[in-house]
C-alpha positions as CSV (number, residue, x, y, z in Angstrom):
1,M,-2.8,-13.7,-12.3
2,E,-5.9,-12.2,-13.4
3,K,-7.1,-12.6,-9.6
4,I,-4.1,-10.2,-8.6
5,I,-3.7,-6.4,-8.9
6,Q,-0.7,-4.9,-10.4
7,I,0.2,-1.5,-10.8
8,K,3.3,0.4,-11.7
9,K,3.9,4.1,-11.7
10,E,7.0,5.9,-12.1
11,I,7.3,8.9,-9.4
12,D,10.2,11.6,-9.6
13,C,12.0,10.9,-6.7
14,S,14.7,8.7,-5.2
15,L,14.5,5.1,-3.9
16,H,14.6,6.0,-0.7
17,N,12.2,8.8,-0.6
18,A,9.7,6.5,-2.4
19,F,10.4,3.5,0.2
20,K,9.8,6.2,2.9
21,T,6.4,7.4,1.4
22,F,5.0,3.5,2.8
23,I,6.7,3.3,5.9
24,D,6.8,6.5,7.5
25,H,3.4,7.6,8.9
26,N,3.6,11.5,8.2
27,L,4.0,10.8,4.6
28,L,1.6,8.1,4.5
29,E,-1.0,10.2,6.2
30,T,-0.6,13.0,3.2
31,W,-1.4,10.3,0.8
32,L,-2.9,7.0,2.0
33,T,-4.4,7.1,5.2
34,E,-6.0,9.5,7.9
35,K,-3.7,7.9,10.7
36,A,-0.7,5.1,10.5
37,E,1.1,3.1,12.8
38,V,4.2,1.8,11.0
39,E,6.7,-0.5,12.3
40,P,9.2,-1.0,9.6
41,K,10.5,-4.6,10.4
42,I,9.5,-8.1,9.8
43,G,6.6,-8.6,12.4
44,G,5.8,-5.0,12.9
45,K,2.6,-3.0,12.4
46,Y,0.8,-2.0,9.5
47,E,-2.0,-0.2,10.5
48,L,-3.7,2.6,8.5
49,F,-6.6,4.0,9.6
50,W,-9.2,5.8,7.6
51,D,-11.3,6.8,10.3
52,P,-9.4,6.7,13.0
53,N,-12.0,7.3,15.8
54,D,-13.3,3.8,14.5
55,R,-10.2,1.8,14.6
56,E,-12.0,-1.4,14.1
57,N,-13.5,-0.5,11.1
58,N,-12.2,1.0,7.8
59,S,-8.8,0.3,8.8
60,T,-5.7,-2.6,8.4
61,I,-5.8,-3.3,12.1
62,G,-3.8,-6.2,13.0
63,C,-1.9,-6.6,9.9
64,K,1.6,-6.9,9.8
65,V,5.3,-6.2,7.7
66,T,5.8,-9.6,6.2
67,A,8.9,-8.5,4.5
68,I,10.9,-5.6,3.9
69,A,14.8,-4.5,2.0
70,P,15.4,-1.0,2.8
71,N,15.1,1.4,-0.4
72,R,13.9,-2.0,-2.4
73,L,10.9,-4.2,-0.9
74,L,8.4,-4.0,1.2
75,A,5.5,-6.7,2.0
76,F,2.4,-6.3,4.3
77,E,-1.2,-8.2,4.9
78,W,-4.0,-6.2,4.1
79,K,-7.5,-5.9,5.4
80,G,-10.4,-4.2,3.8
81,P,-13.1,-1.6,4.5
82,I,-16.4,-2.0,6.1
83,E,-18.2,-3.0,3.5
84,F,-15.8,-6.1,2.8
85,K,-15.1,-6.8,6.4
86,E,-17.2,-10.0,6.7
87,L,-15.2,-11.2,3.7
88,M,-11.7,-9.9,4.2
89,N,-10.6,-9.5,7.5
90,G,-11.8,-13.0,9.0
91,V,-9.8,-15.5,6.4
92,D,-6.6,-17.0,6.8
93,P,-4.4,-16.0,5.0
94,L,-5.2,-12.6,4.8
95,T,-4.7,-10.5,1.4
96,H,-0.9,-9.5,0.7
97,V,0.6,-6.5,-1.0
98,V,4.0,-6.5,-2.1
99,V,5.6,-3.4,-3.1
100,L,8.8,-3.1,-4.6
101,F,11.1,0.0,-5.5
102,V,13.2,0.6,-9.1
103,N,14.7,3.0,-10.5
104,C,13.7,4.4,-13.7
105,T,16.7,4.0,-15.6
106,E,20.0,2.8,-14.8
107,G,22.1,5.8,-13.0
108,S,19.1,7.6,-12.4
109,T,18.5,9.0,-8.6
110,L,15.5,11.0,-9.5
111,C,12.8,8.6,-10.8
112,T,11.7,5.5,-9.4
113,E,9.2,2.9,-10.5
114,V,7.2,2.0,-7.6
115,H,5.4,-1.8,-8.4
116,L,2.8,-2.6,-6.0
117,V,1.2,-6.6,-6.4
118,H,-1.8,-7.2,-4.2
119,S,-2.4,-10.8,-4.0
120,G,-4.4,-13.4,-2.2
121,W,-8.1,-12.8,-3.4
122,R,-10.4,-15.3,-3.6
123,I,-12.8,-16.6,-6.6
124,S,-16.2,-15.6,-5.3
125,E,-18.3,-12.8,-7.2
126,A,-18.5,-10.8,-3.6
127,W,-14.7,-11.6,-3.9
128,K,-14.5,-10.2,-7.4
129,E,-16.0,-7.2,-6.3
130,A,-13.6,-6.4,-3.5
131,R,-11.0,-6.5,-5.8
132,N,-12.5,-4.2,-8.2
133,Y,-12.7,-2.4,-5.4
134,F,-9.2,-2.3,-4.5
135,E,-7.9,-2.0,-7.8
136,K,-9.5,1.4,-8.7
137,A,-8.3,2.4,-4.8
138,W,-4.8,1.4,-5.3
139,K,-4.9,3.6,-8.7
140,I,-6.4,6.6,-7.0
141,A,-3.6,6.2,-3.7
142,F,-1.1,6.3,-6.6
143,K,-2.1,9.3,-8.4
144,K,-2.4,11.1,-4.9
145,L,1.0,9.7,-4.2
146,E,2.3,11.2,-7.2
147,M,1.0,14.8,-6.3
148,V,2.5,14.6,-2.9
149,I,5.9,13.5,-4.4
150,T,5.3,16.4,-7.3
151,D,4.5,18.7,-4.7
152,R,7.6,17.9,-2.1
153,N,9.5,18.5,-5.2
154,Q,8.5,21.7,-6.1
155,T,8.9,23.1,-2.3
């Protein structure tokens, strides 16, 4: 289990809105990536581009949605940035992200727990470095997500 990245964050929005932040390209582009191409269906694209002018690098090009249950669960393949491209992006299977959406408290409609599990990490030192990179990256991304949700709630 120590090789799995696990993050839990409470965000002040409904299950529907929390789920939407992971599948709607306009919303993804406010907190996680520069450009997103997502087809929210099993086998659909889950492609994020941190440098849209260089689509082959710093992207999840070729990644697919592996499971989806609206407002409850989203799972997708994941690739690494250019510094981990040779390590992560040609392996089979790729690393895998599962995101669960749960009401914070029973009856609460404006608070959602988002649970992210990123698995598939191998055991070498290079993989350990990649895993550490993503553990930090996901924490930063979730802080940005929380700020975006807060800003949207105030407008």
